[in-house]
C-alpha positions as CSV (number, residue, x, y, z in Angstrom):
1,M,33.8,-90.7,-191.5
2,S,35.2,-94.2,-191.8
3,E,38.8,-94.9,-192.7
4,L,37.6,-96.5,-196.0
5,D,35.6,-93.4,-196.9
6,L,38.6,-91.2,-196.3
7,L,40.8,-93.5,-198.4
8,D,38.2,-93.3,-201.2
9,R,38.3,-89.5,-201.0
10,T,42.1,-89.7,-201.1
11,Y,42.0,-91.8,-204.3
12,Y,39.5,-89.3,-205.8
13,A,41.6,-86.3,-204.9
14,V,44.8,-87.9,-206.4
15,M,43.0,-88.8,-209.6
16,S,41.5,-85.3,-209.8
17,S,44.9,-83.8,-209.4
18,F,46.3,-85.9,-212.2
19,V,43.5,-84.9,-214.5
20,E,43.6,-81.2,-213.7
21,T,47.4,-80.7,-213.4
22,G,49.0,-83.7,-215.0
23,R,50.7,-84.7,-211.7
24,A,50.1,-86.3,-208.4
25,P,49.4,-83.9,-205.4
26,H,52.0,-83.5,-202.7
27,Y,50.8,-84.5,-199.3
28,T,50.6,-80.9,-198.2
29,E,48.2,-80.2,-201.1
30,L,46.3,-83.3,-200.2
31,A,45.9,-82.3,-196.6
32,S,44.3,-79.0,-197.7
33,T,42.0,-80.7,-200.2
34,L,40.8,-83.3,-197.6
35,G,40.9,-81.0,-194.6
36,V,43.2,-83.3,-192.6
37,P,46.5,-82.8,-190.8
38,L,49.7,-83.0,-192.8
39,E,50.8,-86.3,-191.2
40,Q,47.5,-87.9,-191.9
41,A,47.6,-86.9,-195.5
42,R,51.2,-88.3,-195.8
43,G,50.0,-91.5,-194.3
44,L,47.0,-91.7,-196.6
45,L,49.2,-91.6,-199.7
46,H,51.3,-94.4,-198.3
47,E,48.1,-96.4,-197.4
48,L,46.7,-95.9,-200.9
49,V,49.8,-97.3,-202.5
50,E,50.0,-100.2,-200.0
51,S,46.4,-101.1,-200.7
52,G,47.4,-103.0,-203.8
53,L,46.6,-100.4,-206.4
54,P,49.3,-100.2,-209.1
55,G,51.3,-97.3,-208.0
56,W,54.5,-96.2,-206.2
57,M,56.1,-93.6,-204.0
58,E,59.6,-92.1,-204.6
59,P,61.9,-94.5,-202.7
60,G,62.7,-93.0,-199.3
61,Q,60.4,-90.0,-199.7
62,D,56.8,-89.2,-199.2
63,V,56.1,-88.3,-202.8
64,L,53.6,-90.1,-204.9
65,V,55.1,-90.8,-208.4
66,S,52.5,-93.0,-210.0
67,L,49.0,-94.4,-209.5
68,A,47.4,-96.3,-212.4
69,P,46.8,-95.2,-215.0
70,F,48.8,-92.0,-214.5
71,S,52.5,-91.1,-213.8
72,S,54.0,-87.9,-212.7
73,L,57.3,-89.1,-214.1
74,P,57.8,-88.0,-217.7
75,N,58.2,-91.1,-219.9
76,A,57.6,-92.4,-223.4
77,Y,53.9,-93.0,-222.7
78,R,52.5,-89.6,-223.4
79,V,48.7,-89.0,-223.2
80,S,47.1,-86.2,-225.2
81,I,43.6,-85.0,-225.3
82,D,42.5,-82.6,-228.1
83,G,46.2,-82.0,-228.9
84,N,47.0,-81.1,-225.3
85,Q,49.8,-83.3,-223.9
86,R,50.0,-82.9,-220.2
87,W,49.8,-86.4,-218.9
88,F,52.0,-89.5,-218.8
89,A,50.8,-93.1,-218.4
90,Q,52.3,-95.9,-216.4
């Protein structure tokens, strides 16, 4: 599998986690989802954010906080579907 294919799968896994749980996955969860080693999953999150997509990691940590259009950080931009508010936007 090419590096670009793996980065695409990473993006899909992150977006799926936001939709299903309302938050970004931790790199340990991502490693399990993608079937890659922990360090590779951690690196993939950083690579995803560094690719130019609007998003950011917690400064000094390996925790994805936001990737457009979602945010794990509670804020004033609440997103509700069918009366269920479980998401926040950037």
